[in-house]
N, C-alpha and C positions, 0 to 999 in steps of 0.2 A: 670547596663546595661547588658542584656543577649547577649551572643555571639551566633550567628546563626551557626548551624552545617550544612555545605553544603554536600549534598549527591553527590556521584560520580556514573556515569553510564558508563558501559563498553559494547561495542558492542557484546561481546561474551556471555553476560548474558541476555537472553530474549527469546521470542518466537514470531513467526509470524503465524497467522492462516488465512485461506481463507474460508469464509462461503458463502453458496449459498444465493442469494437474490431472491426476486420474487417467493417464494414458493419452492425453491430447498433445500431439507433438507440435506445439506452438511456442515460439519464443520470439518476441518482438519488442524492440525498443520504441518508446513513444517519441514523437518528433519534438515539438516545442513544448516543453513542460512549463506550465504557468504556475501551478500550485501543487504542493505535496504536503500532506499532513498525516502523521502516524500517531495514534493515541492508544497507549497500552492502559487498560483499565480493568478493574475488578470491583465487585461490591464488597464492602467491609462491614463486619458485624462485631461490635464490642461485646465482650463476654464478662458478665458479673456473677458474683456468688461467693460461696465458701466463707460466709460470715463477714464479708467486707463490703463497704459501700463503694470501694474503688474498683476501677476496671482491672480485671485479672489477665485478660488476653484480648487479642484481636484476631479474628479469623477472616479469611476472604474466600469468595466464591464467584462464580459466573465471570471468569476471566475472558477477555476478548481483546482483539487488536483491531481498532478502527483504522481504515486507510481511505484517504480522500486524494484523488488525482484529478487535476485539471490540466488539459493539454489541448493543443491546436496545431494547425498546419500538418495535416496527415492525409493519407489516401484511404478513404473508407473502404474501397473495393479490395484493397490489399491488407487491410487490418482485420484479418479473419477471426481473431480471437473475440472481437466485439460481437460477432454474429452468434457466438455460443451463449450469450446472455439471453437472446430471444429463443434460440433453438439449442438447448444444451446437449442434445443427442448427436446431431449431425452438423451443426454450425452453418445452416443454410441462411440464417438471418431472418427467416420468417418466424413469426410467433407461433409456436406449436402448443398443442393441447397435451402437454406432459408435465408431471410435477417434479421431474428431475432438476437438479441444480448443478451447473458446471462450476467447479472450483478452480481457482487460479493461484499461482504464486507470484507475488510482486517483489521485485528486487530493486531497491533504491540505492544508488551509489553517489555519494558526494565526494568531490575531489578537493584536495588542498589548494586553496586560492593563492597563497603567497609564493608557492614554488620554492620555498626555503626548506631546508632539511626538516624532517625527512621528505625528500622529493617524491612526488607521485603518491603521497599518502592518501588513502581513501577511507571513508566510513561507509560501510555497507549494512543495510537493513534488509533482511529477507523475511517477508510475511507469507505464511503458508495457509493453504486452504481458504482463500479469500472468495467470497461470493459477492456479486454486485446485483442488488435487487432491481435496479432500473438502468435505463440507458438514456440519460438526458443529453440531447444534442442541441446546441444553441448556435443559431446563425443570425448575425446582425449585419446590417448594411456597412460595407467598407471594412469588415473584420474577417479574420479567418474563422472557419467553422470551429467551434469549441465543444469539447466534451468535459463534463464534470462528473466523475464517477465517485460514488460513495459506497464503500464495501466494508465487510467485516471478515477478519481472519481468526485463526485459532492460535497460532504461535508466531513469535518474532525472534530472530537471532541477529545480534549486532556483531560485526567482525571488522 
């Protein structure tokens, strides 16, 4: 009987990239990632009937993928995908009077911490069609400027 070797993943080893969706040619890795949280959820409805008091089935609807990213130590002037949150059409960074929403793809890659077989193993989560409703920038004395983005996507794929 073979004994399975379990890989260990540590939050400090990995990358997060935000890519433009809908024709925006942006692909940028975030610098110092502080927090990443991905939540896959759907509302569930228990179904009853057919002459029984017991639940007969469970249906789900309103599926979504929440994604939270906290990062710091970056160059705002070269992080042009952020400007598309304020100006989804041209990405100038100025808040525009349009109701368009820029969608992004978020790719999170975690790397095997132990370096043991299988070497270079990764766990990748790709969240598509993510929108970020706000742009919170936090600057505190003696600290790197930090961004905490909270968005919602439509699909997720783990590989």
